[in-house]
N, C-alpha and C positions, 0 to 999 in steps of 0.2 A: 503493501500501499503506498503512496506516496504522501510524502509531507503534507501536501495540501488535503488531501483525503482524510488524513488522520487530525487535521483542523478542523475540516469541518465536521466531522464525527463530535470532537469534543464540544465542538460551538453548538452543535444540535441537541444533544445530551443535555448543556448546557440548560439552553432554551426551555426546556422539556420539564429540567427538574426547576426551574424557577415558577414557569407556570403552572405546574402541578403545585407548589408549594402556596403560592399569591393568590389559586382559585378560591380557598375559601372565605380569605379577607375579601375578595371582590366582591364573592356570594352572599355573604352575610354582615354585611357592614351597615351601618346607621340604626334605623328602627327594627330591620327584620331581623329576626328570630331564628336561631336554629330550629329545625323539628325536634320530638321529643326523642324519637328513637334514635337520631342522629347525635344526640346530648349524650342518652344513654348509653350507645357506644365509644363516644370519647371516654367514658367513665369507667367501662368493661377492657375495651380494646388493652390498654398498658400493660393489665395485669396477665393477661390471655396472653400477648407476644411473649412476656418473658417467662411464663409455664413453659411455653413451648421451645425459647431457648432454651433453658434450663432442660428438659426432654432432650432436645438433640444434643446439647453439651455433655450429657450424662448418659447419652445412648450404648457406648462403646464400655463401659466400668466394669463392669461384669466379665471380661474375658480378661485382665491381667490386673489381681487385686493391687499388687506392690508399683505396678510401672507407671499405672493410668488410676487407678482407682482411690489409692490414698491420694496423689496431689491434686486432685481436680474437689475429690472431696476435701480436703484441709481448703483449697482454695474459693470452691464455693459457701464454706460455714465463713470462712475472711470475711469475703465481698459482703455474705449477709450481715455480719456483727459491725462491720465498719458503715455499710449503709446506715442501719438502726443508729452509730453513735454518732455521726456526723452528719448524714443525710447530703450527702453528696457523693451525686453515680460516678463523677468521672475518679474522684479519689478512692471510690472504692473498686473500681475496674481496673484502674491502675493497680491497686497495693495488692488485688488479687492474682491479675495476670503476673504479676512480677514476682511474686510468691511461688506461684503454679508452674512457672520460666525455672526459680532458683531449685523445688523440689522437684522437677525433672534432672536436672543435671547431678543434684545431689544422690537421690535415689538410684 
């Protein structure tokens, strides 16, 4: 692929991403309220997405207890505890990922 084609692909991706992120603000501005079902979806969906990510992360834990299960289990607990303690997603993910990488090298 040429440089122009790559730049065009990046530009199209950026425009689509921006448009999708701006669409809710354009659709529901001013006096217009969101429908009740959409508001409920906004309350439920973050927890559902996190549950799916946890299941995906821990799907292969049963195959290797010492090499995979222990580091992932400890990292999940550390992320949960640090989020409960500091209420900062970025710090929790960084600490959990760092600990997981260290545990993979140590164990």
